[in-house]
C-alpha positions as CSV (number, residue, x, y, z in Angstrom):
1,M,-27.3,-3.2,-5.9
2,N,-24.0,-3.5,-4.0
3,T,-24.8,-5.2,-0.8
4,R,-21.3,-4.9,0.4
5,G,-21.3,-1.1,1.0
6,S,-20.5,1.8,-0.9
7,Y,-17.4,1.6,-3.1
8,A,-16.2,4.2,-5.6
9,I,-12.9,4.8,-7.2
10,S,-11.5,8.3,-6.3
11,N,-12.3,11.0,-8.9
12,I,-8.6,12.2,-9.3
13,P,-7.8,12.6,-13.0
14,I,-5.9,9.4,-14.2
15,V,-3.0,9.3,-16.7
16,A,-2.1,6.0,-18.3
17,I,1.1,4.8,-19.9
18,V,0.6,2.0,-22.4
19,G,2.6,0.5,-25.1
20,R,4.6,-2.7,-26.3
21,P,6.6,-4.8,-23.8
22,N,10.1,-3.4,-23.0
23,V,9.7,0.1,-24.3
24,G,10.6,1.9,-20.9
25,K,7.0,2.4,-19.6
26,S,8.2,1.6,-16.2
27,S,11.2,3.7,-16.5
28,L,9.0,6.7,-17.4
29,F,6.6,5.8,-14.3
30,N,9.7,5.9,-12.0
31,R,11.1,9.1,-13.7
32,V,8.0,11.0,-13.1
33,L,7.6,9.7,-9.6
34,G,11.2,10.6,-8.8
35,R,11.8,7.1,-7.1
36,R,12.1,3.6,-8.2
37,H,8.4,2.5,-7.6
38,A,8.1,0.1,-10.5
39,I,10.3,-2.8,-11.1
40,V,12.6,-2.2,-14.0
41,T,14.5,-5.0,-15.7
42,D,15.6,-6.1,-19.3
43,V,12.9,-8.8,-19.1
44,P,10.0,-8.3,-21.4
45,G,6.7,-8.4,-19.5
46,T,7.9,-7.5,-16.0
47,T,5.1,-5.2,-15.2
48,R,1.9,-7.4,-15.2
49,D,-0.6,-5.6,-13.1
50,R,-1.6,-1.8,-13.3
51,L,0.6,0.1,-11.2
52,M,-0.9,3.3,-9.7
53,A,0.6,6.2,-7.8
54,E,-0.6,9.7,-6.9
55,V,1.5,12.2,-8.5
56,W,2.1,16.1,-7.9
57,W,3.6,17.9,-11.0
58,D,4.0,21.6,-10.3
59,D,0.4,22.6,-9.3
60,Y,-1.4,19.5,-10.9
61,R,-2.5,16.2,-9.0
62,F,-3.2,13.0,-10.8
63,I,-2.9,9.3,-10.7
64,L,-0.3,7.8,-12.9
65,I,-0.8,4.3,-14.2
66,D,1.8,1.9,-15.4
67,T,0.5,-0.9,-17.5
68,G,1.5,-4.4,-18.6
69,G,2.8,-4.5,-22.3
70,L,0.5,-4.4,-25.3
71,E,0.7,-7.5,-27.7
72,S,-1.1,-7.9,-30.8
73,R,-1.1,-11.9,-30.3
74,P,-0.8,-12.4,-26.5
75,D,0.5,-15.9,-25.7
76,G,-1.1,-17.6,-22.8
77,P,-3.6,-16.9,-20.2
78,I,-1.6,-14.4,-18.2
79,Q,-0.6,-12.4,-21.3
80,E,-4.2,-12.2,-22.3
81,K,-5.1,-10.7,-18.8
82,V,-2.4,-8.2,-19.4
83,Q,-4.1,-7.0,-22.4
84,E,-7.5,-6.7,-20.4
85,Q,-5.7,-4.7,-17.8
86,A,-4.2,-2.2,-20.5
87,E,-7.8,-1.8,-21.8
88,M,-9.1,-1.1,-18.4
89,A,-6.5,1.5,-18.0
90,M,-7.2,3.1,-21.2
91,A,-10.9,3.0,-20.3
92,D,-10.2,4.8,-16.9
93,A,-7.8,7.3,-18.2
94,D,-8.3,11.1,-18.9
95,V,-4.9,11.2,-20.7
96,I,-3.0,8.4,-22.4
97,I,0.7,8.2,-23.0
98,L,1.5,5.7,-25.9
99,M,5.2,4.7,-25.6
100,T,7.4,3.4,-28.5
101,D,11.2,2.6,-28.9
102,V,13.0,4.6,-31.4
103,N,15.6,1.7,-31.7
104,D,12.8,-0.8,-32.7
105,G,11.2,1.6,-35.1
106,L,7.5,1.1,-36.0
107,T,6.1,-2.3,-35.3
108,A,2.7,-4.0,-36.1
109,T,1.9,-3.6,-32.5
110,D,2.4,0.1,-32.5
111,Y,0.1,0.3,-35.3
112,I,-2.6,-1.8,-33.7
113,A,-2.4,0.4,-30.4
114,A,-2.5,3.5,-32.4
115,D,-5.8,2.3,-34.2
116,R,-7.4,1.5,-30.8
117,L,-6.4,4.9,-29.3
118,R,-7.7,6.9,-32.3
119,Q,-11.1,5.3,-31.9
120,S,-11.0,6.6,-28.2
121,T,-12.3,10.1,-27.3
122,K,-9.3,10.4,-24.8
123,S,-6.4,12.6,-25.2
124,V,-3.5,10.7,-26.5
125,L,0.4,11.7,-26.5
126,L,3.1,9.6,-28.4
127,A,6.3,9.4,-26.5
128,V,9.1,8.0,-28.5
129,N,11.6,6.7,-26.0
130,K,15.3,6.2,-25.8
131,V,16.0,9.5,-27.9
132,D,19.4,10.5,-26.4
133,N,21.2,11.9,-29.6
134,E,20.5,13.9,-32.7
135,A,20.4,10.9,-35.1
136,R,17.7,9.1,-32.9
137,E,15.8,12.5,-32.7
138,L,15.7,12.7,-36.6
139,A,14.6,9.1,-36.6
140,T,11.3,9.9,-34.7
141,A,9.9,11.6,-37.8
142,E,8.7,8.0,-39.0
143,F,6.4,7.8,-36.0
144,Y,4.1,10.4,-37.5
145,Q,2.7,7.7,-39.7
146,L,0.7,6.3,-36.5
147,G,-1.6,9.2,-37.1
148,L,-1.4,10.9,-33.7
149,Q,-0.7,14.7,-33.6
150,E,1.6,14.6,-30.6
151,V,4.9,13.2,-31.2
152,L,7.3,13.8,-28.2
153,P,10.9,12.6,-28.1
154,I,12.0,11.5,-24.7
155,S,14.7,9.4,-22.8
156,A,13.4,8.1,-19.6
157,Y,16.8,6.9,-18.5
158,H,18.5,10.0,-19.4
159,N,15.7,12.2,-18.0
160,L,15.4,13.8,-21.4
161,G,12.2,15.6,-22.7
162,I,10.4,14.5,-19.6
163,H,9.4,18.0,-18.3
164,Q,8.1,18.8,-21.8
165,L,6.0,15.6,-21.7
166,M,4.6,16.3,-18.4
167,E,3.8,20.0,-19.2
168,R,1.8,18.7,-22.2
169,V,0.1,16.0,-20.0
170,C,-0.9,18.5,-17.5
171,S,-2.3,21.0,-20.0
172,L,-4.5,18.1,-21.2
173,L,-5.9,17.3,-17.6
174,P,-9.5,18.5,-16.5
175,D,-9.6,21.5,-14.4
176,S,-10.1,19.3,-11.2
177,A,-6.4,18.3,-11.5
178,H,-5.3,21.9,-10.9
179,V,-4.6,22.4,-7.1
180,E,-2.7,25.3,-5.1
181,D,-0.7,24.0,-2.1
182,D,-1.3,26.0,1.0
183,F,1.8,25.6,3.1
184,A,0.7,27.3,6.3
185,D,3.0,27.6,9.2
186,L,2.4,24.7,11.8
187,E,3.4,26.7,14.8
188,S,0.8,24.7,17.0
189,E,1.0,23.1,20.4
190,P,1.8,19.3,20.5
191,A,-1.8,18.4,21.3
192,E,-3.1,20.5,18.3
193,A,-0.6,18.7,16.0
194,L,-1.9,15.5,17.1
195,E,-5.4,16.6,16.6
196,E,-4.5,17.5,13.1
197,K,-3.0,14.0,12.6
198,Q,-6.4,12.5,13.6
199,T,-8.0,13.9,10.6
200,K,-5.6,12.2,8.2
201,R,-7.5,12.1,4.7
202,E,-7.1,8.4,4.0
203,L,-6.4,4.9,5.4
204,N,-3.6,3.0,3.8
205,L,-4.1,-0.7,3.9
206,A,-1.4,-3.2,2.9
207,I,-2.3,-6.5,1.8
208,V,0.6,-9.0,2.3
209,G,1.0,-12.6,2.8
210,R,2.6,-15.8,1.5
211,T,2.3,-16.6,-2.1
212,N,-1.0,-17.9,-3.6
213,V,-3.2,-17.3,-0.4
214,G,-5.6,-15.1,-2.5
215,K,-4.5,-11.6,-2.1
216,S,-5.3,-10.3,-5.4
217,M,-8.6,-12.2,-5.4
218,L,-9.4,-10.3,-2.1
219,V,-8.8,-7.1,-3.5
220,N,-11.0,-7.9,-6.5
221,S,-13.8,-8.9,-4.0
222,I,-13.4,-5.6,-2.1
223,L,-13.4,-3.5,-5.4
224,G,-16.2,-5.6,-7.0
225,E,-14.1,-5.6,-10.4
226,E,-11.2,-7.5,-11.6
227,R,-8.5,-4.9,-10.4
228,S,-5.4,-7.2,-10.0
229,I,-4.5,-10.2,-12.1
230,V,-5.9,-13.4,-10.4
231,S,-4.0,-16.5,-11.3
232,P,-3.4,-19.8,-9.5
233,V,0.4,-19.4,-10.5
234,P,2.2,-18.2,-7.3
235,G,3.9,-15.0,-7.7
236,T,1.6,-13.5,-10.4
237,T,1.5,-10.2,-8.5
238,R,5.0,-8.7,-8.7
239,D,4.6,-5.0,-7.8
240,A,2.8,-3.2,-5.0
241,L,-0.3,-1.8,-6.5
242,D,-2.1,1.2,-4.9
243,T,-6.0,1.3,-5.5
244,Y,-8.1,4.4,-4.3
245,L,-11.6,3.8,-3.3
246,T,-14.4,5.2,-1.0
247,Y,-16.0,2.7,1.6
248,D,-18.9,4.1,3.6
249,N,-17.8,7.7,3.2
250,N,-14.2,6.7,4.3
251,E,-11.3,7.1,1.9
252,L,-9.1,4.0,1.6
253,V,-6.0,3.1,-0.4
254,L,-5.4,-0.6,-1.0
255,I,-1.9,-1.6,-1.5
256,D,-1.8,-5.2,-3.1
257,T,1.7,-6.7,-2.9
258,A,3.5,-9.9,-4.2
259,G,3.7,-12.8,-1.7
260,I,6.7,-12.9,0.7
261,R,8.6,-16.1,0.7
262,R,11.0,-17.3,3.1
263,R,14.3,-15.7,2.6
264,G,16.2,-18.9,1.4
265,R,13.5,-19.4,-1.4
266,V,13.4,-15.9,-2.8
267,Q,14.8,-16.0,-6.3
268,W,17.3,-13.2,-7.5
269,G,15.8,-10.7,-9.8
270,I,12.1,-9.8,-10.2
271,E,10.8,-11.9,-7.4
272,K,13.5,-10.1,-4.9
273,Y,12.4,-6.8,-5.8
274,S,8.7,-7.9,-5.3
275,V,9.7,-8.9,-1.8
276,I,11.3,-5.5,-1.1
277,R,8.0,-3.8,-2.5
278,A,5.9,-5.9,-0.1
279,V,8.1,-4.7,3.0
280,N,7.9,-1.3,1.7
281,A,4.1,-1.5,1.3
282,I,4.0,-2.3,5.1
283,Q,6.0,0.7,5.9
284,R,3.6,2.8,3.8
285,S,0.6,1.3,5.5
286,D,-1.4,2.5,8.5
287,V,-3.0,-1.0,8.8
288,T,-1.6,-4.4,7.5
289,L,-3.8,-7.1,6.4
290,L,-1.9,-10.4,6.8
291,I,-3.7,-12.8,4.5
292,T,-3.4,-16.5,5.4
293,D,-4.9,-19.7,4.1
294,A,-7.5,-21.7,6.1
295,T,-6.2,-24.9,4.9
296,E,-2.6,-24.0,6.5
297,L,-3.1,-21.7,9.4
298,A,-0.4,-20.0,11.4
299,T,2.6,-21.1,9.5
300,A,6.3,-19.8,10.6
301,Q,6.2,-17.5,7.6
302,D,3.0,-15.9,8.7
303,A,4.5,-15.1,12.0
304,H,7.5,-13.8,10.3
305,I,5.4,-11.2,8.3
306,A,3.4,-10.3,11.4
307,G,6.8,-9.7,12.9
308,L,7.6,-7.2,10.2
309,A,4.4,-5.3,10.9
310,W,5.2,-5.4,14.6
311,D,8.7,-4.1,14.2
312,M,7.2,-1.2,12.0
313,C,4.5,-0.5,14.6
314,R,1.8,-0.9,12.0
315,G,-1.9,-2.0,12.7
316,L,-2.3,-5.6,11.9
317,I,-5.5,-7.8,11.1
318,V,-4.8,-11.5,10.4
319,V,-7.3,-12.4,7.6
320,V,-8.0,-16.1,7.3
321,N,-9.1,-16.5,3.6
322,K,-10.6,-19.4,1.9
323,W,-12.8,-20.1,4.8
324,D,-15.4,-21.6,2.6
325,L,-13.0,-24.5,2.1
326,D,-13.3,-25.5,6.0
327,P,-15.4,-28.5,6.2
328,V,-17.1,-27.4,9.4
329,G,-16.9,-23.6,9.1
330,D,-19.0,-22.9,12.2
331,R,-18.5,-20.6,15.1
332,D,-16.6,-23.1,17.3
333,A,-14.2,-23.8,14.2
334,Q,-13.6,-20.2,13.8
335,A,-12.8,-19.9,17.5
336,R,-10.3,-22.6,17.3
337,A,-8.8,-21.2,14.2
338,E,-8.4,-17.9,16.0
339,A,-6.8,-19.4,19.1
340,K,-4.3,-21.2,16.7
341,V,-3.4,-18.1,15.0
342,L,-3.1,-16.0,18.3
343,E,-1.0,-18.7,19.9
344,A,1.3,-18.5,16.9
345,L,1.4,-14.7,17.2
346,H,1.9,-14.7,21.0
347,F,4.0,-11.4,20.9
348,M,1.0,-9.5,19.5
349,S,-2.0,-11.5,20.9
350,Y,-4.2,-8.4,20.7
351,V,-4.5,-8.4,16.9
352,P,-8.3,-9.1,15.5
353,V,-8.8,-12.0,13.2
354,C,-11.3,-11.9,10.3
355,F,-12.7,-14.7,8.3
356,T,-13.3,-14.5,4.6
357,S,-14.0,-16.1,1.4
358,A,-12.6,-13.8,-1.3
359,L,-14.0,-16.4,-4.1
360,K,-17.5,-16.0,-2.6
361,G,-17.3,-12.4,-1.4
362,Q,-17.9,-13.3,2.2
363,G,-16.8,-11.4,5.2
364,I,-15.6,-8.3,3.3
365,D,-17.9,-5.9,5.1
366,R,-16.8,-7.1,8.4
367,L,-12.9,-7.0,7.4
368,L,-13.3,-3.4,6.1
369,H,-15.2,-2.3,9.4
370,T,-12.6,-3.9,11.5
371,A,-9.7,-2.1,9.6
372,L,-11.6,1.5,10.2
373,D,-12.2,0.6,13.8
374,L,-8.7,-0.2,14.3
375,Y,-7.4,2.9,12.4
376,R,-9.7,5.0,14.6
377,E,-8.3,3.3,17.7
378,R,-4.6,4.1,16.5
379,S,-5.6,7.8,16.0
380,R,-7.0,8.2,19.4
381,F,-5.5,10.9,21.5
382,V,-5.6,11.0,25.4
383,P,-5.1,14.4,26.9
384,A,-2.1,14.9,29.3
385,R,-4.1,15.6,32.5
386,T,-6.2,12.3,32.1
387,L,-3.1,10.4,31.5
388,Q,-1.5,11.8,34.6
389,Y,-4.5,10.6,36.7
390,A,-4.2,7.1,35.2
391,L,-0.4,7.0,35.8
392,A,-1.1,7.8,39.5
393,E,-3.7,5.1,39.9
394,A,-1.4,2.6,38.1
395,M,1.4,3.4,40.3
396,A,-0.7,3.4,43.4
397,D,-2.1,-0.1,42.6
398,H,1.2,-1.6,41.7
399,S,4.5,0.5,42.5
400,P,7.7,0.0,40.2
401,P,9.7,-2.9,41.5
402,V,13.2,-2.8,42.8
403,V,15.8,-3.3,40.3
404,K,18.6,-5.7,41.4
405,G,22.1,-4.6,40.5
406,H,21.2,-0.9,41.1
407,R,21.6,-0.9,44.9
408,G,17.8,-1.6,45.4
409,A,16.7,1.3,43.6
410,R,13.3,1.7,41.7
411,V,12.4,3.9,38.9
412,R,10.7,7.4,39.6
413,I,8.2,8.3,36.8
414,D,7.4,12.0,37.0
415,R,5.2,12.7,34.0
416,L,3.3,10.9,31.1
417,R,2.0,12.5,28.0
418,Q,1.1,11.1,24.5
419,V,3.5,12.5,21.8
420,D,2.1,10.7,18.7
421,V,-0.8,8.8,17.1
422,N,-0.8,5.9,14.6
423,P,0.6,4.3,16.5
424,P,-0.4,5.8,20.0
425,T,3.1,6.7,21.4
426,F,3.4,7.5,25.2
427,L,6.4,9.4,26.6
428,F,7.3,8.5,30.3
429,T,9.6,11.0,32.0
430,V,11.7,9.1,34.4
431,D,14.9,9.6,36.6
432,N,16.7,6.8,35.1
433,P,15.5,4.6,32.1
434,Q,17.6,1.7,33.0
435,L,15.6,1.2,36.2
436,V,12.5,0.4,34.1
437,H,12.0,-3.4,34.1
438,F,10.5,-5.0,31.1
439,S,7.7,-6.6,33.2
440,Y,6.6,-3.2,34.5
441,Q,6.7,-1.9,30.8
442,R,4.1,-4.5,30.1
443,Y,2.1,-3.8,33.1
444,L,2.1,0.0,32.1
445,E,1.1,-0.8,28.6
446,N,-1.8,-3.2,29.8
447,R,-3.1,-0.5,32.1
448,L,-3.1,1.9,29.2
449,R,-4.9,-0.6,27.0
450,L,-7.6,-1.3,29.7
451,T,-8.2,2.2,30.7
452,F,-8.5,3.9,27.3
453,G,-9.7,1.1,25.1
454,F,-6.6,0.3,23.2
455,D,-7.7,-3.2,22.6
456,H,-6.1,-4.1,19.2
457,T,-3.3,-1.7,18.4
458,H,0.4,-1.7,19.0
459,L,1.4,0.9,21.6
460,R,4.9,2.4,21.7
461,L,6.1,3.2,25.2
462,V,9.2,5.7,25.5
463,F,11.0,6.1,28.6
464,K,13.1,9.1,28.8
465,R,15.4,10.8,31.5
466,K,14.0,13.9,33.0
C-alpha cells in the first residue's frame, strides 16, 4: 500500500527512441517536437535521463521519450544507469523506434539491441539515420540483417523521411491515441474566459535549485520509482525532464532540471544548455519548487533562482531538502530555518516553506498538497463587483498620497477588475499611472491579499490610464 497518496503515470500512449550513443536520437526527438527540446551535441552520451514530451502529430496524441545511448558493455556506474533508463523506457513504451547510423553500419551493439527488442511484444520500427543521398539509401539494405521487418531511412538533421516514420508510428499506436481537436470559437466575456482558465487540465511543477541538492532524488521519492538518475556527481541531470502523474485525482507534470550554478561557474557546452533548460522549465511551470540543502540554507544562489521565478510571476515553494541531516530537526529548528529562508527572500516573504527528506520519503505529502493549494490560490477569480467594493473600502481607509513634483496631485482610481489568473492579475484604471507611488501599490497589494486570501502567491498589479 502506498502511504504517500495515489500516484499513477498518465495513460497516454508512449513512443520511445532507443539506440547507440550519438546516432541522432535527440535530433529526431527535436525534429518531431519541432523545437530544440533535447540537448544536441557531438559528444557521445549527452542524453542521460529519459526525456519526455507530449506530442500532437496530425490527429494523434502520445508521449515521446528520448533515452540515453545503449551500450553493450557500459563503463562506470552512470553508464550502467543509462542502460537501466533505456530498459525502463522500452518497458513503458507502446511503440519503440530503434535508431542506427548508416555511416557506422551495423555494430555489435545494434545486434544486441535488436535481440532485446525481438523478445519484446512491443511494436518496433528500425530508423536508419543520416540517409541524405542515394548511395546511403542503398546502404540501408544491410540493416535488414537485424531481423526487424520495418526499416525506414531518415535524416533527422535534414528532415528527410520523418513524416513517413511518424505516419507509421501513429498507425501502430492504440486507439486511445487518436483524438479530434475541437477548436470552438472563444467568443466569451472576459470573466467566462478566466473561469475556463481555472479548469486547466494539469499543474506544471518545475523542480529547480543548485547542483547536488537532491532534486532528482526528490522526483524519485514523489514517483515511488527511480524515474531520474540519482548520483552524487553534481550536474548528473542535464535536461529538463517532464513526468506525468496523478496525485489524489489531480493531474501533475513534474519538470526535473539540471542544477543552476552561478553565471561565472557555468561551463560552456552541455552545462550551459542545461541552465537554459532550467530557466525555460521555470517559464513553463505554474509552480516552481526551489530545492535547497538543509546543511546550507538560503544561499545567494537560492535567492537568485527565486528571483527568476518572481520575475516570471510563477508560484514558488522553497523546499528545504535533506532535513533528516539536521541534528535537532524539531519544530523550533524548522521555525528558525524558515525565518532564515524568508529573510533571504525578503522581496517575496509570502512564499511557503516545506521540509523534506527525499532519501527517507518524508514531507512529500505535505509538499504536494502545498503545491496544489498554491495553484488553486493562483487560479482564484474575484468578480468585478466584489473588487469595486474592496477598492472603495481600501481608499476610504487610506487615500492615495500626494505625489511631490506633480503640483501636489494624487492619483484617482476609477475602476478595478481582475483580467487574468495564474498569476492573479488586477487592472486598475487610473487618471495618471505616474501618480501611483510604489508604497501605495504595496498597500493595495496587501489589501487584496488580506481581503481575498491571496496568502502565498505573486500578484500582478497593472495601472492603466483611463
